[in-house]
N, C-alpha and C positions, 0 to 999 in steps of 0.2 A: 622416536626412532627405535626399527625394529634389528633384527641379530644379522638380519640380510646388508640393509642400509647401510651401519656398523665396517660389517665382513666390503664393503664396496670403497669405505672411504677408507679403511687401512688400507685394503688394495691400492686405489688409485692415488693416494699419499705416497707409497712405500716409498715407489719410484722417482717421484717430487722429490724427497729428500736426501735419498740415496744420490740424486744431479746433484745438485748444491753442494753435498758432502764429496763426490767427485770432485764440483770445480772446485770447490774451496783444497785440494788436496792439490791440485797441479799449476793452482795461485803460487800457494803460501809455500806449502810442504815438499813439492818436489824440485829436488833441486838441480836438479835440468831444466833451466826456463828458454824455454823456443816460444816462437809465435803460435807455430802449431797448438798445446799447449793452448796459451791465452784463449786459442781462437776458439776452442772446445769446451774448454771453461766458459765463455761466456752462451755458447749456444746451451749448452747445459743449464744456467741461472735466463736464459729466454725461455728459453724451452720451460721452466721452473714454473716461471710469470704463467705462461699461456697453461697448463697444466693448472696451476692454480685454479682461476680462476674458472674452469673448466670441471672441475670438482665442486666448488661455492656454489656453482649456478645451480647447480647437475642438485645437489641438496637443497637450494632456498631460490628459488622462484622471482623471489623481491627483489633481489641483487639489481642495485641501483645501474643506470644503463652506463655508468662515465667508466663502470668496473667491466664491464660487460665489452667494453668496444678496445679500454687500455688497455686489455688484456688479447684482446684480437689484435692489435696493434702490433703490439710483441713477434708475431708469423711474420709481419714485413721485418725485422732486423735479421730473423732467423737463419732469411735466405741469402741475402749476400755475407752472412759468416761461413755459409754450411761453403758456400762457394772456394770462399778465403781458403779459406783448412782443409779442403784440398788439393787445391793448386801448389797451398805450401807442406803436404805429402807429398807432392808429386813432383813440385820444383825447388832447381837445390837453390839458395839462397833467396829465398822468396821476399819478396820487400812489397807489403801492401799498395793499390797502386793508386798512385797520387790524385784521381779521381773518387774513391774510395768512401769519400760523403756523403758527396752525390745518391749514391744508395738509402743512404740512410730519409733522403727526401721524401718518398712512400709514408714510412712510417713515420715522423714525424709531420705532417700535413694528416693522419688518419685520428696520433694519436693525443696532439693538440685538440680536432673536432668534436674528440670521446668529453673534451670538458666542457661542453657548448651542446651536449645532446639531454633534453630534457625527457622525465618521467613518459610528463603530458601527450608526447608526441605520439606515443605508443596506446595510447589508453582506446583513441577515436580510432584504433587501427585505419588512420587511411591510406588510400592504393598508393598517393605520392611520397608518402614517407618509408611504405613497406618495400616496393621501388628501388629509392635513392640506398636506404639502407640494406638490401640482400644488394644490387649493386656491387657496396662495399666489400660485402661478405666474399661475393663468386668471386673481387676483384683480388683479395686478399691471398683466399688459396691458391686461384690463377698465378700469384704473383709465386708464393713457393713452391708451386709443380713446377714454375719456366725455371728456377731455381736448381730444384734436384734434375730438370733432367740437363742444365745446365754442368751442372757440377759429374753427374751420370756421363756427360758428351767428353768431359777434361778426362778423367778415369781412363776412358776412353782408347781416347787420344795420346796419352803415357801409355797405356799397357801397347801399342803399335810400337812406337819407340822403342821400347824396351819389349821381346821376346820372351812368352814363357819358357822357352828353353833356356833362354840365356838372363834368364834372371839371377838374383843373389837370394839367401836366406832370407833379408831383410825387405830386399824388394817385393817380393813373395808374399810377404806378414801385412808391407804397404797396402798390396793393394787385395789380400782379401778381408785386409778391416774397413778400407771404403766401400767394399762391395757390402760389406755388410750393416752400418751405418745408411747408407744408400735404400739398402733395403727393410733397414726400419722405420726412414724416413717416409717411404713409401706406403709401408702397413698403417702407420697412425692416419697418416694423411688420408689414404682412402677409406677407413675409422671414422672419419669428422665426416668427411666429402659425402660419405653416403646418408650418415645424423641430417647432416643440408636436408639430400633429398626423401623426404616425404617420409624422415625420420625409423628409416630401413633398420639403422642400425639405433643400438639404447644409446643417449649422449654421453653418459659411461663409460662407454665400451674404451675411446679415446684415448683419458689417461689410466686403464688398467690396461692399455698395450701400453703407451708409452711405460708405465711399471715395468710388465715384464722385458719391452726391448732395453732399458735401462740395464736393469739384473745379470744380461743376457752379455747386452757389447762388456760390460765392464769386467764381463768373467773373463772375454776372451780377448781383452784392452790386457787384463793382466798374463795372460796365456801369450798372446804375442809380445806383449812386451813391446807395445805401440807407443806408449808415453817417452818412451827414450831413444823413436826412430824419427824422422822429419826428411824434408827432401834431399838432405847432404848422400842421401845412400844412393839418388840417382848419380850425385855424382862421375862425369867420367875415368876409369880406371886405364891403365898400360895393362889388364888383363886379358885386351883379346889380341893385340901387337904380341904379348908375350908368349901365346900360344900356337898364335901364328909361326912362332922364331920354334917355337919350342917343338911344332907335330918337322914342321921343314928337316928341321937340324936330324930330327927321329927318322924320320920319312929317307930323307937326299941320303945322308948317312949309314941308311941302312944300320942306326945302330940297335933296330932289335934282334939283330939277327946274335951279338954279342948276347952269351949265355950270364955274362958278369954284369952287363947295363944297368945303374940302380939308379934307386930317387937322388941319392946322393949325385953318383957321380954322372945325372943329367943334369942335378943344380948345378955343377961348379962349373961345366961348362959354358954354360947361360949366365954364372956369374949371379946366379940368384939363392937363397937360402931355401933346405928345402922345405919348407914349409908354404913362402913363396910361389913354387912350383907345384908341391899340393895339389893348394888354393886353387891353383889356375886349368888346372886337370882337371879337379871335382869340378870347378865353371861348366866348363865349357865340354870337356868330351863326358862329363857326367859319368866318372868312370874313377879308382882308385891306381894308381900308378902300377898294381900289376896287371891290370885290365886294360889300363890303354898300351899298353906295349904289347899282350900276347893276343891285344885285334889285333895289329902286321902281322904277329910270328901267324897267327890263324891266316890270313889271307896272303900272304905267302908255299903257308904249306899247300890249304888249298891250290894255286896257281900250280903246283906241284905233282899233287894228285890229282890231277884234271886233265896233265900230260900223258900223254896212251903211250908216249915211245919212251920214259921216263921209271925206271926197272929199281930205284931204290926202295927198299924196303921202309916201314911202316918207324922204326927206330930211328936212320938213317938221317928221315926227313924230319923227326925230333927235335935228331942233335944241329943235322942246316937252321935250320929254322931260329938258333938260338934256347931252343927248351935241354935243363941238366936231363931230364928222365924224360922217360918213356910214359910211366906215370901223371905224369904234369901234364905233356902235353896233348892226354886221351881225357885229362879231365877240362881242360880247356877248350878243347878245341869239342865233344860236347857240349859245353857252357853256352857256346855261342851260333853253335851248328843245329847241336839236340841230335848229333851224331854222333854216333865213335868215327876215327879217321876212317878205319876199316872198311864199314858201313858206306860212306861219304863218294871211297873211292871203288866198292860196287857200285855205286849208284851209279854216277857217270861211267862206267865200264859198261 
């Protein structure tokens, strides 16, 4: 075995071992035990079987057919596990469906069949044998492609239910993570599929792509703290209703015109903690408290500046709209409108 072959073995098996290590951590060392974490661990373990078969076959062309087809059979497990994992990450209190064992039937059939395959079947290269096993191979990859598509559809549906503008930090992390997972599966699937089509891509590319994907995904999982999250982050809260109450209170009572309005005083009126009020404003207004209040003040100031019959000075308008100083008014106005109040008034006239 030359240096290049040794390097390919190292590259292709590195991700396999890393995946098993990650799966072991999720199952035995991760304090937070959740269904999605167990499902992810199972995906990593079964992918290790599949990738391991590829590595052995690439460097040992005389590998027994039972190992080849048993390794392929594990792809029939990964599809359903991927779907359940995506459901567990996007649905509150997700439980495996009652019929979930039926989705293992294709795996069981192919796995059992692999023990009855004799090497002599392939020695004569009979057309019937090639067509039969070629059909099984194509069906296995189409099966995985189907589940990848279903998983992507679930993510898309969850995205529609939770618009990006209203997502919490944890929800954004989950959508970002699931997108990366699906892209990783698509890349690996394509690398193997192209190998089937007239050896367009060398067979070893699949395991190498898996190694690159698993290392990158592990790094992103750590960054996003994804193993601490699941579908519970999509549990409906009272934040939307609270934001509606808060906005109505500020607008209808014109609290923004009061110079001394504060996060504490507004929270007291709503009987909320300042932390809760700030969290609601940040989530739905995408602003901090000062910008939230100043937005209403600037809108009020614009009405006065647009009124040709208004003879008030810029300073008077600033104080009437709740600002404590002309400089803070000018700063806020330019931040929201891109021009100073005087320039805005001049443009209106």
